[in-house]
Each structure stands twice: as structure tokens, then as C-alpha cells.
C-alpha positions in Angstrom: 20.5 -8.3 -18.3 19.5 -8.3 -14.6 23.1 -7.4 -13.6 23.1 -4.5 -16.0 19.8 -3.3 -14.8 19.3 -3.7 -11.0 16.0 -1.8 -11.2 14.5 -4.7 -13.2 16.0 -7.3 -11.0 14.9 -5.6 -7.8 11.4 -5.0 -9.2 11.0 -8.7 -10.2 12.2 -9.7 -6.7 9.7 -7.5 -5.0 6.9 -8.6 -7.4 7.5 -12.3 -6.7 7.7 -11.9 -2.9 4.9 -9.3 -3.0 2.6 -11.6 -4.9 3.3 -14.5 -2.5 2.7 -12.1 0.4 -0.6 -10.9 -1.2 -1.8 -14.4 -1.9 -1.2 -15.4 1.7 -2.8 -12.2 2.8 -5.7 -12.8 0.5 -6.6 -16.2 2.2 -5.8 -14.6 5.6 -8.4 -11.9 4.9 -11.0 -14.5 4.1 -10.2 -16.2 7.4 -10.5 -12.9 9.3 -13.8 -12.1 7.7 -15.2 -15.5 8.9 -13.6 -15.3 12.3 -14.4 -11.6 13.1 -17.4 -10.8 11.0 -17.9 -7.6 9.1 -18.3 -5.6 12.3 -15.1 -7.0 13.8 -13.2 -6.3 10.5 -14.4 -2.7 10.9 -12.9 -2.4 14.4 -9.7 -4.2 13.2 -9.3 -1.7 10.3 -9.9 1.3 12.6 -6.7 0.6 14.6 -4.2 0.7 11.7 -4.5 4.4 10.8 -3.4 5.1 14.4 -0.4 2.8 13.9 0.4 4.4 10.6 0.4 7.9 12.2 3.0 6.9 14.8 5.1 5.1 12.3 5.0 8.2 10.1 6.4 10.1 13.0 9.1 7.6 13.7 10.4 6.1 10.5 8.5 6.6 7.2 10.0 10.0 6.4 13.4 8.7 7.6 13.1 5.7 5.3 12.8 8.0 2.2 15.9 10.0 3.4 17.9 6.7 3.9 17.0 5.5 0.4 17.9 8.8 -1.2 21.1 9.4 0.7 22.4 5.8 0.4 21.7 5.9 -3.4 23.9 9.0 -3.8 26.5 8.2 -1.0 27.0 4.4 -1.3 30.4 4.5 0.5 28.8 5.9 3.6 25.7 3.7 3.4 26.3 1.8 6.7 27.0 5.0 8.6 23.9 6.6 7.2 21.8 3.6 8.3 23.2 3.4 11.8 22.6 7.1 12.5 19.1 7.0 11.0 18.3 4.0 13.3 19.5 5.9 16.3 17.0 8.7 15.6 14.2 6.4 14.7 14.5 4.1 17.7 14.4 7.0 20.2 11.2 8.4 18.5 9.6 4.9 18.2 10.1 4.0 21.9 8.6 7.3 23.0 5.7 6.9 20.6 5.0 3.3 21.7 4.9 4.4 25.3 2.5 7.3 24.5 0.1 5.1 22.5 0.0 2.5 25.3 -0.6 5.0 28.1 -3.3 7.0 26.2 -5.0 4.2 24.3 -8.3 4.7 26.3 -8.5 8.3 25.4 -7.6 7.7 21.8 -10.3 5.0 21.5 -13.0 7.2 23.2 -12.3 10.7 21.9 -10.7 10.0 18.5 -11.9 6.7 17.2 -15.3 6.9 19.0 -15.1 3.2 19.6 -14.1 2.0 23.0 -13.7 -1.6 21.7 -10.4 -0.5 20.1 -8.6 0.1 23.4 -7.1 -3.3 23.9 -6.1 -3.5 20.2 -4.3 -0.1 20.5 -2.4 -1.3 23.6 -1.2 -4.4 21.7 -0.3 -2.6 18.5 1.8 0.0 20.5 4.4 -2.7 20.9 4.8 -3.1 17.2 6.0 0.5 16.6 9.8 0.1 17.5 9.9 -3.1 15.4 8.1 -1.5 12.5 10.5 1.4 12.6 13.6 -0.9 12.6 12.1 -2.9 9.7 11.3 0.3 7.7 14.7 1.9 8.1 16.7 -1.3 7.2 14.4 -1.8 4.1 15.2 1.8 3.1 18.9 1.0 3.3 18.5 -2.0 1.0 16.3 -0.1 -1.5 19.0 2.6 -1.6 21.7 0.0 -2.5 19.3 -1.6 -5.0 19.2 -5.0 -3.2 15.5 -5.8 -2.8 15.8 -9.4 -1.7 16.0 -8.6 2.0 12.9 -6.3 2.1 11.0 -8.7 -0.1 11.8 -11.8 2.0 11.2 -9.8 5.3 7.7 -8.8 4.0 7.0 -12.5 3.2 8.2 -13.6 6.7 6.1 -10.9 8.3 3.0 -12.2 6.5 3.7 -15.9 7.2 4.4 -15.4 10.9 1.3 -13.1 11.2 -1.0 -15.7 9.7 0.5 -18.6 11.7 0.4 -16.6 15.0 -3.1 -15.4 14.4 -4.3 -18.9 13.5 -2.8 -20.4 16.6 -4.4 -17.7 18.7 -7.7 -18.4 17.1 -7.4 -22.1 17.8 -6.4 -21.4 21.4 -9.4 -19.1 21.8 -11.9 -21.5 20.3 -10.5 -24.5 22.3 -11.1 -22.5 25.5 -14.6 -21.3 24.3 -13.3 -17.7 24.2 -14.5 -15.2 21.5 -11.9 -14.4 18.9 -11.6 -10.6 18.8 -9.9 -7.9 16.7 -7.4 -7.5 19.6 -6.4 -11.1 19.2 -5.8 -10.6 15.5 -3.7 -7.5 16.3 -1.4 -9.7 18.5 -0.7 -11.8 15.4 0.2 -8.6 13.5 2.6 -7.6 16.2 4.3 -11.0 16.3 4.7 -10.8 12.5 6.3 -7.3 12.7 8.8 -8.6 15.4 9.8 -11.5 13.2 10.4 -9.4 10.1 12.4 -6.8 12.0 14.6 -9.5 13.6 15.2 -11.0 10.1 16.2 -7.5 8.8 18.5 -7.0 11.7 20.2 -10.4 11.3 20.8 -9.6 7.6 23.2 -6.8 8.6 26.8 -7.3 9.8 26.5 -5.1 12.8 30.2 -5.4 13.7 31.1 -3.5 10.5 29.4 -0.3 11.7 31.5 2.6 12.7 30.8 4.9 15.6 27.9 7.4 15.5 28.6 10.4 13.3 27.1 13.7 14.3 27.4 15.0 10.8 25.0 12.3 9.4 22.7 12.5 12.5 22.2 16.2 11.8 21.9 15.7 8.0 19.3 12.8 8.4 17.4 14.7 11.0 17.2 17.9 9.0 16.3 16.1 5.8 13.7 13.9 7.4 11.9 16.8 9.3 9.8 18.0 6.3 9.2 14.4 5.1 8.1 13.3 8.5 5.9 16.4 8.9 4.4 15.6 5.5 3.8 11.9 6.4 2.3 12.9 9.8 -0.1 15.4 8.2 -1.1 12.9 5.6 -1.7 10.2 8.3 -3.8 12.7 10.3 -6.0 13.3 7.3 -6.2 9.6 6.5 -7.0 8.8 10.1 -9.7 11.5 10.1 -11.1 10.0 7.0 -11.2 6.5 8.5 -12.9 7.8 11.7 -15.4 9.9 9.8 -16.8 7.2 7.5 -18.6 5.2 10.2 -19.8 8.4 11.9 -21.2 9.8 8.7 -22.9 6.5 7.9 -24.6 6.7 11.3 -26.0 10.1 10.3 -27.2 8.6 7.0 -29.3 6.3 9.1 -27.2 3.1 9.8 -26.8 1.6 13.2 -23.3 1.5 14.9 -22.9 -2.2 14.0 -24.1 -1.6 10.4 -21.8 1.4 10.0 -18.8 -0.6 11.1 -19.8 -3.5 8.9 -20.0 -1.3 5.8 -16.7 0.2 6.7 -15.2 -3.2 7.3 -16.5 -4.6 3.9 -15.1 -1.6 2.1 -11.7 -1.3 3.7 -11.2 -4.9 4.8 -12.5 -6.7 1.7 -13.1 -4.6 -1.4 -10.2 -2.1 -1.4 -7.5 -4.7 -0.4 -8.7 -6.8 -3.4 -8.5 -3.8 -5.7 -5.0 -3.2 -4.5 -3.9 -6.8 -4.9 -2.6 -6.3 -8.5 -0.8 -3.2 -7.3 2.0 -5.4 -6.0 3.6 -4.8 -9.4 3.4 -1.0 -9.4 4.2 -0.9 -5.6 7.4 -3.0 -6.2 8.4 -0.8 -9.1 7.7 2.5 -7.3 9.7 1.3 -4.2 12.8 1.0 -6.3 12.1 4.0 -8.6 12.8 6.5 -5.8 16.5 5.6 -5.3 17.0 5.0 -9.1 15.5 8.3 -10.1 17.3 10.1 -7.2 20.6 8.6 -8.5 19.9 9.7 -12.1 18.9 13.1 -10.9 22.1 13.6 -8.9 24.1 12.7 -12.0 21.9 15.1 -14.1 21.0 12.2 -16.4 17.8 13.6 -17.9 17.5 11.1 -20.7 17.5 8.1 -18.2 14.9 9.8 -16.1 12.6 10.3 -19.0 13.1 6.8 -20.3 12.5 5.2 -16.9 9.5 7.5 -16.3 7.8 6.7 -19.6 8.2 3.0 -19.2 7.0 3.0 -15.6 3.9 5.1 -16.6 3.2 2.7 -19.5 3.4 -0.4 -17.2 1.1 1.2 -14.6 -1.5 2.2 -17.2 -1.5 -1.2 -18.9 -2.0 -3.0 -15.6 -4.7 -0.5 -14.4 -6.7 -0.8 -17.6 -6.7 -4.6 -17.5 -7.7 -4.7 -13.8 -10.5 -2.2 -14.5 -11.8 -4.6 -17.2 -11.6 -7.6 -14.9 -13.4 -6.0 -12.0 -16.1 -4.4 -14.3 -16.9 -7.8 -15.8 -16.4 -10.1 -12.9 -16.4 -7.9 -9.8 -19.8 -9.0 -8.6 -18.9 -12.7 -8.9 -15.4 -12.4 -7.4 -16.6 -10.6 -4.3 -19.6 -12.9 -3.8 -17.5 -16.1 -4.2 -14.4 -15.0 -2.3 -16.0 -13.3 0.7 -19.5 -14.8 0.5 -20.7 -11.2 0.6 -22.7 -9.7 -2.2 -21.9 -6.2 -0.9 -18.2 -6.7 -1.4 -18.9 -7.8 -5.0 -20.9 -4.6 -5.6 -18.1 -2.5 -4.1 -15.5 -4.2 -6.4 -17.6 -3.4 -9.4 -17.9 0.3 -8.4 -14.2 0.6 -7.4 -12.9 -0.9 -10.6 -12.6 2.5 -12.2 -10.0 3.4 -9.5 -7.4 0.9 -10.7 -5.7 2.9 -13.4 -5.6 6.1 -11.3 -4.4 4.3 -8.1 -1.6 2.3 -9.8 -0.4 5.3 -11.8 -0.5 7.6 -8.9 1.8 5.3 -6.9 4.4 5.3 -9.6 4.2 9.1 -10.2 4.5 9.8 -6.5 7.6 7.8 -6.2 9.2 9.5 -9.2 8.4 12.9 -7.7 9.9 11.9 -4.4 13.0 10.6 -6.2 13.3 14.0 -7.9 13.1 15.6 -4.4 9.7 17.2 -5.1 8.4 15.9 -1.8 6.6 19.1 -0.9 4.6 19.0 -4.1 3.7 15.3 -3.5 2.6 16.3 0.0 0.4 19.1 -1.3 -1.1 16.9 -4.0 -2.0 14.2 -1.4 -3.5 16.7 1.0 -5.7 18.0 -1.8 -6.8 14.5 -2.7 -7.6 13.5 0.9 -9.4 16.8 1.4 -11.7 16.0 -1.5 -12.5 12.6 0.0 -13.1 14.2 3.4 -15.4 16.7 1.8 -17.5 13.9 0.2 -17.4 12.0 3.5 -18.7 14.9 5.6 -21.1 16.6 3.2 -22.3 13.9 0.7 -22.2 10.5 2.6 -24.8 11.6 5.2 -27.2 12.1 2.3 -26.3 9.4 -0.2 -24.5 6.8 1.9 -21.3 4.8 1.1 -21.7 5.1 -2.7 -21.0 8.9 -2.2 -17.7 8.0 -0.5 -16.7 5.7 -3.4 -17.5 8.5 -5.9 -15.3 10.9 -3.8 -12.5 8.3 -3.9 -12.6 8.1 -7.7 -12.7 11.9 -8.1 -9.8 12.4 -5.6 -7.6 9.8 -7.3 -8.3 11.2 -10.7 -7.4 14.7 -9.6 -4.3 13.5 -7.7 -3.1 11.5 -10.8 -3.6 14.5 -13.1 -1.7 16.8 -10.8 1.2 14.4 -10.3 1.4 13.7 -14.0 1.5 17.4 -14.9 4.4 18.0 -12.5 6.3 14.9 -13.7 5.8 15.8 -17.4 7.0 19.4 -16.8 10.3 18.2 -15.2 11.1 15.0 -17.1 9.4 15.7 -20.5 7.8 12.3 -20.3 4.5 11.9 -22.1 1.4 9.7 -22.1 0.6 8.8 -25.7 -3.1 8.6 -26.4 -3.1 5.6 -28.7 -0.2 3.6 -27.2 -1.1 4.2 -23.6 -4.9 4.5 -23.6 -6.7 3.6 -26.8 -4.9 0.3 -27.7 -4.9 -1.2 -24.2 -8.7 -0.4 -23.8 -9.6 -2.1 -27.0 -7.2 -5.0 -26.2 -8.8 -5.7 -22.8 -12.3 -5.5 -24.3 -11.3 -8.0 -27.0 -9.4 -10.3 -24.6 -12.3 -10.5 -22.1 -14.9 -11.0 -24.9 -12.9 -13.9 -26.5 -12.2 -15.6 -23.1 -15.9 -15.4 -22.2 -16.8 -17.1 -25.6 -14.4 -20.0 -25.1 -15.9 -23.3 -23.7 -15.3 -23.7 -20.0 -13.1 -26.6 -18.9 -14.9 -26.7 -15.5 -17.8 -25.4 -13.6 -18.1 -22.1 -11.7 -15.9 -20.9 -9.9 -13.1 -22.6 -11.8 -14.6 -21.3 -15.1 -14.4 -17.7 -13.7 -10.7 -18.2 -12.9 -10.2 -19.7 -16.4 -11.8 -16.7 -18.1 -9.6 -14.3 -16.1 -6.4 -16.2 -16.8 -7.1 -16.6 -20.6 -8.2 -13.0 -20.8 -5.0 -11.9 -19.2 -2.9 -14.1 -21.5 -4.6 -12.7 -24.6 -4.2 -9.1 -23.3 -0.6 -9.6 -22.5 0.1 -11.2 -25.9 -1.6 -8.2 -27.7 0.4 -5.7 -25.6 3.7 -7.6 -26.2 3.1 -7.7 -30.0 2.3 -4.0 -30.1 5.2 -2.9 -28.0 7.6 -5.0 -30.1 6.4 -3.4 -33.2 6.6 0.1 -31.6 10.2 -0.5 -30.9 
């Protein structure tokens, strides 16, 4: 079955490695919270939008082009990759130098937090390695071999955690404070390790000489994608910078503002995104799969893959919404020893279905080469969040931002679904995709809560989640089997 359907095989590979990566990252996040504190986590999180901006310029748009081109021109896959790497490496070295030289100015005038300077200098070194990693992963996604990207992701996380922990031990042994910049060094080392693994996975000697035809084709194709990615990252960076600033206007101190931002972006949102490993894995391989079907004008396959992907995303999202609504307070308080994170998990639970479904729909649209529409939709979504951040957060605080987050993702998902449905004729069925899973998750969680606990809290909490999930999965499986 897996040989006949590489999409399923690749998705399962990415799910397994992704779950392992997220589990490791989950415990790593707890360690960082304890080592840096909420304020330190806020500074740590401020640095990454800057890195994403430069990576968007160097490689993220190029990765999409690689996946799409390789999926439709498999015989020239190696040539495409080499020429794409040539472009990406030039851009990444220049970007890395720029970020290192102007880190003081970026910290002072853009992030409004001078404590980010050293972390920015360190993270500048990760950009060439991140670009190398991204491009090679794009190549493997295009040829539908997800093992290397999956394992590289796992290696990156393992090395990052180990390196950060050793740095932490060295700092504490020498009575030195463990800072966000120290944690960034671990992230850079992890990126270097994963990129070296990706590079070793290739047989470099089999590459031919540079081909100007493909260099021009990749460059021309990636320009709009890169521009889109950069614009999105600018908006996302602005959003990240504005949140602490608007919280200050609301009345919080600098430390409290960064703490609230750190709890939200460093604890609550990553936890909400934890189950998205499944939809992220699926969407990563959907792009080349849909692109290949589209190039062959296979409308039936596109519709079938789209409807199944949408169905999976909704089922997962509805279940996670139920879990976080019922147990969000307890999960956040127990995991992070922070009652605020539990409150945020409860509020953000409504995001799950929209977030997971949007990831899938966005990948389908990119595979159908509707990248401009995807860009426009994302800009509208971020603009809504920025509007809430600038005009509503100063009055009502962080709860206003979370409301804006929900509104923006709901509108984004609706726009993406409308476009996908028009092109593929795929549909969301009210009873099958919405009514039945909602009643199923309510029933599953009610039954699991009534069962006697085999142990005391927090093991009982884990037991309820697992049993509830098993009942929900059983009901969904029975229904889907009958529907077929």
C-alpha cells in the first residue's frame, strides 16, 4: 500500500519523526521556561521573526520552487537542486553578514529591546545552514522521499537540546547567568548539524555542471514566492514587535509585557501547535503531490486528495479543541507551572480547527500554483491581527490579541477554502465533517471523564486524554468505514 501511495508513506514518516521532534521540543520548552523565565522566553521568541525574515529572503520561496519543479521534472532533479543551492547560498551569506553587522541597530530601532543584540549576532551564523537544509528538504519532498527531511528535523532538535543543556551546565558551573543568547547558540549548533546531515545524504559527485537555463528558471520562479514570503515575514515580525509595545500602553511594565508575550508565544501557542505535526506533515507533501496531479491535469485525483486532507484536518482540529477546552487549564498549570499559560490554552482552543485546516488548504493552493492568492489571504489575516494589536490590545490587553488571532484564522480559512472549492470542486460536508466529529468528541470526553482513574493526578489527566482520544478515533473510524 505504501509503495503505491508515496504520499501516505511520506506523511507517516514525517508524522513519526515530527512527533518525536515535538515531544523532545516539548520537554526542552519546559527546561527553557525554568532556565530563562517568562521574561527571558519573551526575548528568546523576539529573535526568531528576524531569522525567519532573512530565511524567507534566502531559501523559503526557493524551497517551494524546488519541490514543484522536481515533482514535474524528476529526471533533472539533481540539476535543479544544485542550481537552486547556488542562488540560495549567495543570498544567505550576504544576509548573514548584514544581520551580524547591523544587529545593534535592529535590536534598538526595530525590536526595541537591546538585550536581543547578542542573540541576533549568534543567530546570523545559522542562516546559510538553514538555507542549505531548507533547499535539500525541498528536493526530497519533490521526489516524495520524506525520510531525510524527517530525520534531519529530529537531528536538529536532538543536537539543539543537547548543546543548549551543555551550555546551561557550563554557565551554572561557572556561576554565569544562562541567557537567551546562550539558548540561541544551541539553536545554531542544531541547524548546523541538520544541514550537514542533509548534505551528506546527497551524492555530490553525481551532480553535473551549473546550468544557466535552470538558474534563470529557478530565479524567475522564486522571485514572486520570495517576495511573498518576505512581505509575510515583515508583517509577522511587526506583529511580534508590536505585541509587547501595545501591552506597555495597556499599562504593563517592560518585564511584564515580555513575560506575557513569552507565555503566549513560548508556551501556549507551541502547545496548541503540537498536534499540528500531523497536518504539517501532510501539507508538506501535499504541495508536490498536488502539483504533479495538476501538471497531468488529473482533476479527480486532486479532488480526492483535497477532500481527504480537509477531512483529516477538521477531525484533528475538533478533537484538539475539545481537549483544550476541557483540560487546557490543568495542562498549562501542570506542564509549565504557570496558571496563565493554562488560561491561554483554554482561550486558544478554538483556534485548532482553523489553524490545522488553513495549513492544509494553503499547501493545496501552493501546489495548484495559486501562490499569489495564498499571499493575499495571509496578508489580510495578519493585517487583521495587527489591527487588533494596535487598536484593541491597548484597551483590553492580551485577550484582545487572542480574539484577533481567532478572527484572523477564521477569515483566512474561509477565504482559502472558497478558492480551493472553486478550483477542485472539493466540499466540506456538514454532517460528516462537522456535526458528527463534534458530537463524537463530546461523547468521548464525557465517557473518559466518568471512567474510574487508574492513578492520581496528573496521570489521571493523561489517562482521560488517551481514552477520550481512543473512543473518538474508534467512532470516526466506524463512521468512515460505513460511509465508504
